[in-house]
PABA-135145 format. One record per residue (C-alpha): residue number from 1; residue in one letter; z, y, x. Coordinates in steps of 0.25 Angstrom, whole numbers, plus 5000, padded with zeros to 4 digits. Example, Ala and Ser with C-alpha at 12.3 -4.5 7.8 and 13.67 -1.06 7.14 Angstrom:
2
  pos  code    zz    yy    xx
    1     A  5031  4982  5049
    2     S  5029  4996  5055
# end
This chain:
301
  pos  code    zz    yy    xx
    1     X  5114  5235  4964
    2     X  5127  5238  4960
    3     X  5125  5241  4945
    4     X  5117  5226  4945
    5     X  5130  5221  4950
    6     X  5140  5226  4943
    7     X  5131  5222  4928
    8     X  5129  5207  4934
    9     X  5146  5207  4939
   10     X  5147  5213  4924
   11     X  5140  5200  4918
   12     X  5146  5190  4927
   13     X  5160  5195  4922
   14     X  5156  5195  4909
   15     X  5149  5184  4908
   16     X  5161  5175  4916
   17     X  5172  5183  4911
   18     X  5180  5185  4923
   19     X  5179  5193  4935
   20     X  5180  5182  4942
   21     X  5172  5172  4938
   22     X  5161  5183  4939
   23     X  5167  5186  4954
   24     X  5165  5171  4958
   25     X  5151  5170  4952
   26     X  5147  5183  4960
   27     X  5154  5179  4973
   28     X  5161  5191  4973
   29     X  5175  5196  4973
   30     X  5181  5199  4959
   31     X  5183  5214  4964
   32     X  5170  5215  4966
   33     X  5168  5211  4950
   34     X  5177  5220  4945
   35     X  5172  5231  4955
   36     X  5158  5232  4949
   37     X  5164  5230  4934
   38     X  5171  5242  4936
   39     X  5158  5249  4943
   40     X  5150  5246  4930
   41     X  5161  5249  4920
   42     X  5161  5261  4928
   43     X  5147  5265  4927
   44     X  5145  5261  4913
   45     X  5159  5268  4909
   46     X  5162  5258  4899
   47     X  5171  5245  4900
   48     X  5164  5232  4900
   49     X  5174  5222  4903
   50     X  5188  5220  4900
   51     X  5193  5214  4912
   52     X  5207  5207  4912
   53     X  5214  5196  4922
   54     X  5207  5185  4916
   55     X  5197  5189  4909
   56     X  5186  5199  4905
   57     X  5179  5202  4892
   58     X  5167  5212  4888
   59     X  5169  5225  4881
   60     X  5161  5230  4870
   61     X  5153  5237  4880
   62     X  5154  5226  4890
   63     X  5147  5215  4879
   64     X  5134  5224  4875
   65     X  5134  5228  4892
   66     X  5134  5214  4894
   67     X  5122  5209  4887
   68     X  5114  5220  4893
   69     X  5118  5216  4907
   70     X  5114  5202  4904
   71     X  5100  5205  4900
   72     X  5098  5215  4911
   73     X  5102  5205  4921
   74     X  5095  5193  4914
   75     X  5081  5201  4916
   76     X  5084  5206  4930
   77     X  5086  5192  4934
   78     X  5072  5187  4927
   79     X  5065  5199  4931
   80     X  5066  5196  4946
   81     X  5066  5183  4944
   82     X  5052  5185  4938
   83     X  5047  5191  4951
   84     X  5053  5179  4959
   85     X  5041  5174  4968
   86     X  5037  5162  4961
   87     X  5043  5167  4946
   88     X  5057  5165  4939
   89     X  5066  5159  4949
   90     X  5081  5157  4949
   91     X  5092  5160  4959
   92     X  5106  5161  4961
   93     X  5118  5151  4959
   94     X  5119  5141  4946
   95     X  5133  5138  4942
   96     X  5130  5125  4933
   97     X  5141  5114  4925
   98     X  5140  5102  4921
   99     X  5145  5090  4914
  100     X  5149  5079  4928
  101     X  5140  5067  4921
  102     X  5128  5074  4916
  103     X  5128  5084  4927
  104     X  5128  5074  4939
  105     X  5114  5068  4930
  106     X  5109  5076  4924
  107     X  5111  5089  4928
  108     X  5114  5090  4943
  109     X  5098  5083  4947
  110     X  5092  5094  4938
  111     X  5099  5104  4946
  112     X  5092  5100  4959
  113     X  5079  5102  4952
  114     X  5082  5114  4946
  115     X  5086  5120  4961
  116     X  5074  5114  4966
  117     X  5066  5123  4958
  118     X  5077  5134  4958
  119     X  5081  5135  4974
  120     X  5086  5148  4974
  121     X  5097  5142  4963
  122     X  5111  5137  4968
  123     X  5119  5126  4958
  124     X  5134  5124  4957
  125     X  5134  5113  4948
  126     X  5147  5108  4943
  127     X  5149  5095  4936
  128     X  5161  5093  4927
  129     X  5165  5089  4913
  130     X  5174  5099  4911
  131     X  5169  5112  4904
  132     X  5167  5121  4912
  133     X  5170  5135  4909
  134     X  5157  5142  4912
  135     X  5159  5157  4912
  136     X  5172  5157  4919
  137     X  5168  5147  4930
  138     X  5155  5154  4931
  139     X  5146  5144  4928
  140     X  5131  5147  4925
  141     X  5129  5136  4915
  142     X  5135  5122  4911
  143     X  5127  5110  4905
  144     X  5135  5105  4895
  145     X  5133  5090  4886
  146     X  5138  5088  4871
  147     X  5140  5100  4862
  148     X  5146  5113  4867
  149     X  5161  5117  4862
  150     X  5159  5130  4868
  151     X  5152  5142  4858
  152     X  5153  5152  4870
  153     X  5143  5146  4880
  154     X  5127  5147  4879
  155     X  5121  5134  4878
  156     X  5106  5128  4879
  157     X  5104  5114  4875
  158     X  5097  5106  4886
  159     X  5096  5092  4881
  160     X  5102  5085  4870
  161     X  5110  5071  4874
  162     X  5116  5060  4865
  163     X  5125  5048  4868
  164     X  5122  5035  4865
  165     X  5131  5021  4866
  166     X  5126  5014  4877
  167     X  5127  4999  4884
  168     X  5121  4990  4896
  169     X  5113  4978  4889
  170     X  5123  4969  4896
  171     X  5135  4975  4887
  172     X  5126  4975  4873
  173     X  5122  4958  4877
  174     X  5138  4956  4878
  175     X  5142  4963  4867
  176     X  5131  4967  4859
  177     X  5126  4979  4853
  178     X  5132  4987  4844
  179     X  5124  4991  4831
  180     X  5135  5000  4821
  181     X  5145  5010  4826
  182     X  5155  4998  4823
  183     X  5152  4989  4832
  184     X  5157  4998  4843
  185     X  5171  4994  4841
  186     X  5168  4981  4845
  187     X  5162  4985  4859
  188     X  5167  4989  4870
  189     X  5165  5004  4871
  190     X  5166  5014  4884
  191     X  5172  5026  4881
  192     X  5178  5039  4886
  193     X  5191  5037  4881
  194     X  5199  5046  4871
  195     X  5185  5050  4867
  196     X  5182  5055  4851
  197     X  5172  5044  4852
  198     X  5158  5041  4851
  199     X  5150  5048  4841
  200     X  5138  5041  4833
  201     X  5132  5048  4820
  202     X  5133  5038  4809
  203     X  5122  5044  4799
  204     X  5125  5060  4797
  205     X  5139  5058  4805
  206     X  5144  5058  4817
  207     X  5155  5047  4820
  208     X  5164  5045  4832
  209     X  5168  5032  4836
  210     X  5178  5029  4845
  211     X  5176  5016  4854
  212     X  5185  5008  4863
  213     X  5181  4997  4873
  214     X  5187  4991  4887
  215     X  5184  5004  4895
  216     X  5185  5019  4894
  217     X  5183  5030  4903
  218     X  5183  5045  4903
  219     X  5171  5046  4912
  220     X  5157  5045  4907
  221     X  5150  5039  4920
  222     X  5160  5028  4919
  223     X  5156  5024  4905
  224     X  5141  5022  4908
  225     X  5145  5014  4921
  226     X  5153  5004  4911
  227     X  5143  5006  4900
  228     X  5132  5000  4912
  229     X  5139  4990  4916
  230     X  5141  4985  4904
  231     X  5155  4987  4900
  232     X  5153  4992  4885
  233     X  5147  5003  4876
  234     X  5147  5018  4880
  235     X  5142  5031  4873
  236     X  5136  5040  4883
  237     X  5127  5053  4884
  238     X  5112  5049  4886
  239     X  5112  5058  4898
  240     X  5119  5048  4906
  241     X  5113  5036  4901
  242     X  5099  5039  4897
  243     X  5096  5031  4910
  244     X  5102  5020  4908
  245     X  5096  5018  4892
  246     X  5083  5021  4900
  247     X  5085  5009  4909
  248     X  5091  5000  4900
  249     X  5104  4998  4907
  250     X  5112  5005  4897
  251     X  5106  5003  4881
  252     X  5110  5012  4869
  253     X  5117  5006  4857
  254     X  5120  5013  4842
  255     X  5108  5023  4845
  256     X  5107  5024  4828
  257     X  5121  5029  4830
  258     X  5118  5037  4841
  259     X  5125  5053  4839
  260     X  5118  5066  4839
  261     X  5114  5071  4852
  262     X  5121  5082  4859
  263     X  5118  5093  4869
  264     X  5117  5095  4883
  265     X  5118  5109  4885
  266     X  5117  5120  4895
  267     X  5129  5133  4893
  268     X  5132  5144  4900
  269     X  5140  5157  4898
  270     X  5129  5166  4892
  271     X  5114  5169  4890
  272     X  5109  5181  4892
  273     X  5112  5181  4907
  274     X  5108  5168  4913
  275     X  5102  5168  4927
  276     X  5089  5162  4928
  277     X  5093  5150  4936
  278     X  5103  5146  4924
  279     X  5092  5147  4915
  280     X  5083  5141  4923
  281     X  5092  5129  4926
  282     X  5095  5128  4911
  283     X  5079  5127  4909
  284     X  5080  5116  4919
  285     X  5088  5108  4913
  286     X  5085  5109  4899
  287     X  5069  5105  4905
  288     X  5073  5093  4910
  289     X  5084  5089  4901
  290     X  5074  5091  4890
  291     X  5065  5080  4897
  292     X  5066  5068  4888
  293     X  5063  5059  4900
  294     X  5074  5065  4908
  295     X  5084  5058  4899
  296     X  5079  5045  4899
  297     X  5078  5037  4885
  298     X  5083  5045  4873
  299     X  5093  5054  4881
  300     X  5091  5066  4872
  301     X  5089  5067  4858
# end
């Protein structure tokens, strides 16, 4: 058991990049983590990690050993799960992060379904629009919408999301429905303020158009509410307005110029030692998002 604990601690430290983060994840003191690593290196007779007060880095031997340890722990977890009564069963705590708006609407309800099917799993869900540092904050998995900028993370595309210009029927009746991008200049456009512009496809090119109007806000929920209230045109994601379009309380405009869809992703620090609970959650999200009926009319492309 002591040997297994040493290996688990080594993998945790290597994955999270610090002794403190690994200690917090396991709920133990950093000194315990340090003693386990010292004992492991003494037993093997090699240096696995180079440690400073701020971070740890793997040696050449540590990199090679980590790959085998991850595989062994993954196979051990699968072996234990396979003999559990009722088949594969996930257990343990899962830390998940998601953007605030998307998470409230499309992650939190699904988490409840996932826990109903996996009662031995507990979840901490962090809803925040900041870019969470998965490794240093001990987050198992993050849901991200849009193109990914951090190439060091492993990602799985869960679904596609496109953005559409929408307006209420009352607004379009009063102001008319724009048929060309040039007509946006004569409309009241609800914007996020200092943004790059609304993206459209013109032929084979993607163009960005600066818009303006009486109202702007840095909160997408407010823009959505203003659009429903008939205050102007808004450029919103389909995950947010799909149900409104289905019910007819918002109508799409300029669809002929819609930009290509972006992705909805699950991202995590590394693939080789992914706990069963994380893999099952990703499968559950992908299955749910993959159902066209889930999103409402036209939500995925």
